[in-house]
C-alpha positions as CSV (number, residue, x, y, z in Angstrom):
1,M,7.9,-10.4,-13.0
2,P,7.7,-11.9,-16.6
3,T,8.4,-9.5,-19.4
4,L,7.3,-9.7,-23.1
5,E,8.0,-7.5,-26.1
6,Y,4.9,-7.2,-28.2
7,T,4.6,-5.5,-31.6
8,R,1.2,-4.0,-32.4
9,K,-0.4,-5.4,-35.5
10,A,-2.4,-2.3,-36.3
11,G,-1.4,1.4,-36.7
12,K,2.3,2.1,-36.8
13,G,3.3,-1.4,-35.7
14,L,5.3,-0.1,-32.7
15,T,6.8,-2.5,-30.2
16,Y,5.8,-2.4,-26.5
17,E,7.2,-4.0,-23.4
18,I,4.7,-5.8,-21.2
19,I,5.6,-6.5,-17.6
20,Y,2.9,-8.7,-16.0
21,D,2.2,-10.9,-13.0
22,K,-0.8,-12.1,-11.0
23,G,-3.3,-9.2,-10.9
24,E,-1.2,-6.6,-12.6
25,Y,0.5,-5.4,-15.8
26,F,2.5,-2.5,-17.0
27,I,3.0,-1.4,-20.6
28,K,6.0,0.6,-21.7
29,R,7.3,1.9,-25.0
30,N,10.8,3.2,-25.4
31,G,11.2,3.2,-21.6
32,A,8.1,5.4,-21.0
33,M,5.2,4.0,-19.0
34,K,2.1,4.0,-21.3
35,K,-0.3,2.2,-18.9
36,A,-0.1,0.8,-15.4
37,V,-2.8,-1.6,-14.0
38,S,-1.7,-2.6,-10.5
39,D,-5.1,-3.9,-9.4
40,A,-7.1,-6.6,-11.1
41,M,-10.3,-5.1,-9.9
42,A,-9.6,-2.1,-12.2
43,T,-10.0,-4.4,-15.2
44,G,-13.2,-5.9,-13.9
45,V,-11.5,-9.2,-13.1
46,A,-11.8,-10.9,-9.7
47,P,-8.5,-11.2,-7.9
48,H,-8.6,-15.0,-7.8
49,E,-9.1,-15.1,-11.6
50,A,-6.3,-12.6,-12.4
51,T,-3.7,-15.1,-13.5
52,P,-0.5,-13.9,-15.2
53,D,-1.7,-15.4,-18.5
54,L,-5.0,-13.4,-18.3
55,M,-3.1,-10.2,-17.4
56,L,-0.9,-10.7,-20.4
57,K,-3.9,-11.1,-22.7
58,L,-5.6,-8.0,-21.3
59,A,-2.4,-6.0,-21.8
60,I,-2.2,-7.2,-25.5
61,G,-5.8,-6.2,-25.9
62,D,-5.1,-2.7,-24.5
63,I,-2.2,-2.3,-26.9
64,E,-4.2,-3.4,-30.0
65,S,-7.1,-1.1,-29.1
66,L,-4.9,1.6,-27.6
67,N,-7.1,1.5,-24.6
68,G,-6.1,4.2,-22.2
69,M,-2.9,5.2,-24.0
70,D,-1.6,6.8,-27.2
71,E,0.5,5.3,-29.9
């Protein structure tokens, strides 16, 4: 699965690791899992629309808004 390091623009500006693929993404910080989305339906996206690029964008959005996780 592709991996990307992303630094949050707001708050403390911490760096997160995003592991993503078709229909799923995982967000880690310092090796600790912060959020796991293993089913595109959980995000409200139809499975056939859940491309890796879209999953990456959703993960970045979750990091910026701290949706479902703490900083």
